[in-house]
N, C-alpha and C positions, 0 to 999 in steps of 0.2 A: 343214162344206160342202167338198164335192170339187171338185177342178178341173174335173170336167165339169157341177155345178152352177153354178160361177162362170162357164164358157163361155156357159150358155144365158141369163145375164141378159142384159137389154136395155142396151145400153151408153148408149142415149139416156136412158132412166131412169137409169141411175147416175150419169151426168153430172148430170142434173136434181137428183137427191138431193143430189150433191155441191155444186151451187150453193147448195142451200137449209141445208147445213150449214156456210158459211162462217162465219157469225156465231158458231158454237160451236168452229171449228177453231182455239183459240188459239195451238197450236205450229204451225200452217200445215204439217200432214203431208198428203202426197199421199191423195186419197180414191180408193180402190180397194175391189173387192169385199171384198176381205180385212182392209178397215179397221176394227179394233175399237172401238165405241163407248166403252168404257169405259179399256182400256189404251192407245189410240192416241190418242183424242179427249179422254181424261179429262171425260167429261159425266156429268153426274149424274142421278138417275131424273127429277128435276123438268124439267130441260132435255130430256130423251130426251121426254117426255110432251108438252112444247111442242112439240117437233119433229114428232112424230107428229100433233099437233092441226093443225099447219100443211100436213102433207102430205094429212090426210084432206080439210082444205079446198081445197088445190089440185088434187085430182083428184077431187073430188064423191065420197070414198068413205068405208066405217067400217072401221076395221080392229080386230076383236074383241082386247080385253086379253088374253085368254089366250094368243094367238099370239105376243105380244112376250116372254113369260116366257122363252122358248129364244133370241131373236134376240140375238147378241152382236154380229155384222158389219153393215155397210152391205149387203154382198151378199144376206146371208139377210134385211135388210129391204126391201131392193129387190124381194126372190122374194114376201114378203106383200103388198107394194105389187102388184106385177104380179098376183097372182091375185086380190086384192080388186079389180081394175080389170077383170078378165075375168069376175067374179061376175055 
């Protein structure tokens, strides 16, 4: 993700996702667009899928699993959520 991409992320959505990640953020790292699910949050794939399901329920959206294979950061995930919300 480039800095231009991260600038386009809705800060409100990013904040909401950060709030939803509180339970998974064992190291209390600041949640930004660049926060890496694995490297920074040390979240395993099962926890990520639980998080994705919670996001789908909250926003009443469906996120195709194939879109998640390339998502590493919270910002990239926020872009996927924003796209699903506008579809």
